[in-house]
C-alpha positions as CSV (number, residue, x, y, z in Angstrom):
1,X,0.1,-0.5,-0.2
2,X,1.1,3.4,-1.0
3,X,0.2,6.7,1.0
4,X,-2.0,9.2,-0.8
5,X,-0.5,12.1,0.3
6,X,3.9,11.2,-0.4
7,X,3.9,8.5,-1.8
8,X,6.2,6.6,0.1
9,X,5.3,2.1,0.1
10,X,3.9,1.6,4.2
11,X,2.4,-1.4,5.6
12,X,-1.5,-2.0,5.2
13,X,-2.5,-1.9,8.5
14,X,-0.2,1.0,9.3
15,X,-2.7,3.8,11.5
16,X,-0.1,6.8,10.1
17,X,2.1,7.0,7.3
18,X,6.0,7.2,9.4
19,X,7.4,9.2,6.3
20,X,4.8,12.8,6.2
21,X,2.4,11.4,9.4
22,X,-0.5,11.5,7.4
23,X,-3.7,9.0,7.8
24,X,-2.4,6.6,5.1
25,X,-5.4,7.1,2.7
26,X,-6.2,10.9,3.1
27,X,-4.6,13.1,0.8
28,X,-5.5,13.1,-2.5
29,X,-1.7,13.2,-4.8
30,X,-1.3,9.6,-5.4
31,X,-3.0,5.8,-5.5
32,X,-3.0,3.8,-2.3
33,X,-2.7,1.5,-4.5
34,X,0.1,1.9,-6.7
35,X,1.6,5.1,-5.8
36,X,0.7,6.9,-9.0
37,X,0.0,10.9,-9.2
38,X,-3.7,11.0,-9.4
39,X,-6.0,13.9,-9.4
40,X,-7.6,15.0,-6.2
41,X,-10.6,14.9,-7.7
42,X,-10.8,11.5,-10.2
43,X,-12.2,8.0,-8.7
44,X,-10.0,5.9,-9.8
45,X,-6.7,5.4,-10.7
46,X,-5.6,6.0,-14.5
47,X,-3.0,3.5,-14.1
48,X,-3.9,0.7,-12.4
49,X,-7.5,1.4,-12.0
50,X,-8.1,0.9,-8.6
51,X,-11.1,3.5,-6.9
52,X,-10.2,6.2,-5.2
53,X,-12.0,8.3,-2.7
54,X,-11.5,12.0,-3.6
55,X,-10.0,14.3,-1.4
56,X,-14.2,16.4,-1.2
57,X,-15.0,13.4,-0.2
58,X,-12.6,12.3,2.3
59,X,-13.7,12.3,6.0
60,X,-11.9,14.7,8.7
61,X,-12.9,12.5,11.6
62,X,-10.6,9.3,10.6
63,X,-11.1,5.8,10.1
64,X,-14.9,4.9,9.8
65,X,-13.9,1.2,10.9
66,X,-13.0,2.4,14.4
67,X,-13.8,0.5,17.0
68,X,-15.7,2.6,20.4
69,X,-13.4,1.4,23.9
70,X,-16.4,2.3,25.2
71,X,-18.7,0.5,24.0
72,X,-15.9,-2.1,23.7
73,X,-15.5,-2.2,27.2
74,X,-19.0,-2.0,28.7
75,X,-19.7,-4.9,26.0
76,X,-17.0,-6.9,28.0
77,X,-18.6,-5.7,31.3
78,X,-22.0,-7.1,30.5
79,X,-21.8,-9.6,27.9
80,X,-18.2,-10.8,28.7
81,X,-19.1,-14.2,29.0
82,X,-20.7,-15.0,25.6
83,X,-17.7,-13.1,24.0
84,X,-19.3,-10.6,22.3
85,X,-16.8,-7.4,22.8
86,X,-14.4,-10.1,21.4
87,X,-16.5,-10.1,18.1
88,X,-16.9,-6.7,18.5
89,X,-13.1,-6.4,18.3
90,X,-12.9,-8.2,15.2
91,X,-11.3,-11.4,17.5
92,X,-13.3,-14.1,16.6
93,X,-11.4,-17.1,17.4
94,X,-11.6,-16.0,21.0
95,X,-14.9,-14.7,20.7
96,X,-16.0,-17.9,19.8
97,X,-13.8,-19.9,22.6
98,X,-16.1,-17.4,24.9
99,X,-19.2,-18.6,23.6
100,X,-18.6,-21.9,24.4
101,X,-17.4,-21.6,27.3
102,X,-20.1,-19.3,28.5
103,X,-23.2,-21.5,27.1
104,X,-20.9,-24.8,28.1
105,X,-22.1,-23.5,31.4
106,X,-25.5,-25.6,30.6
107,X,-23.6,-28.7,31.5
108,X,-20.9,-28.0,34.2
109,X,-23.3,-26.3,36.7
110,X,-22.5,-22.3,35.7
111,X,-19.0,-23.2,36.8
112,X,-17.5,-22.3,33.0
113,X,-19.8,-19.4,32.5
114,X,-18.9,-18.0,36.2
115,X,-15.3,-18.4,34.3
116,X,-16.5,-16.6,31.6
117,X,-18.0,-13.9,32.7
118,X,-15.0,-12.9,35.0
119,X,-12.8,-13.4,31.6
120,X,-14.6,-10.7,30.1
121,X,-15.6,-9.0,32.8
122,X,-11.3,-8.2,33.7
123,X,-11.2,-8.0,29.8
124,X,-13.6,-5.4,29.9
125,X,-12.0,-3.7,32.5
126,X,-8.7,-3.5,30.5
127,X,-10.2,-1.7,27.6
128,X,-11.3,0.8,29.9
129,X,-8.4,1.4,31.4
130,X,-6.7,1.7,28.0
131,X,-4.7,-1.7,28.3
132,X,-6.2,-3.6,25.4
133,X,-6.2,-0.1,23.1
134,X,-5.9,-2.2,19.7
135,X,-8.7,-4.1,17.5
136,X,-7.5,-6.9,15.7
137,X,-6.6,-5.2,12.8
138,X,-4.5,-2.9,14.8
139,X,-6.5,-0.1,14.9
140,X,-6.1,2.3,17.7
141,X,-10.0,2.2,19.7
142,X,-11.4,5.7,19.3
143,X,-12.4,7.2,22.6
């Protein structure tokens, strides 16, 4: 992937460009797929044909897929035994493990559900305090 502002090659999971300090897909001078110069108002790169977001339509807020720290923390505290907060953050395999552990309480007289609830409660608190501060794609959680 290339920075749309300076055309430097950056990692797919990069939060900011290490060369110019802007969000990887903000700017409009270059294609994020091939690094070719583009018109800031263009919808497609003329070199590789990939859709590029025109500068006029880019959100100043940042990444629209960025997850909320408060929502994730509350989901962990309230529904942690079902792993809902892990699904919300994109950690699906851990979410399935917590869900199975929580539902297994039907067969274990609630012992595994209690363990899953404590696990979710601790993770919810860790999310709210900032110990867990990224989602599965490496994006920082929004306050």
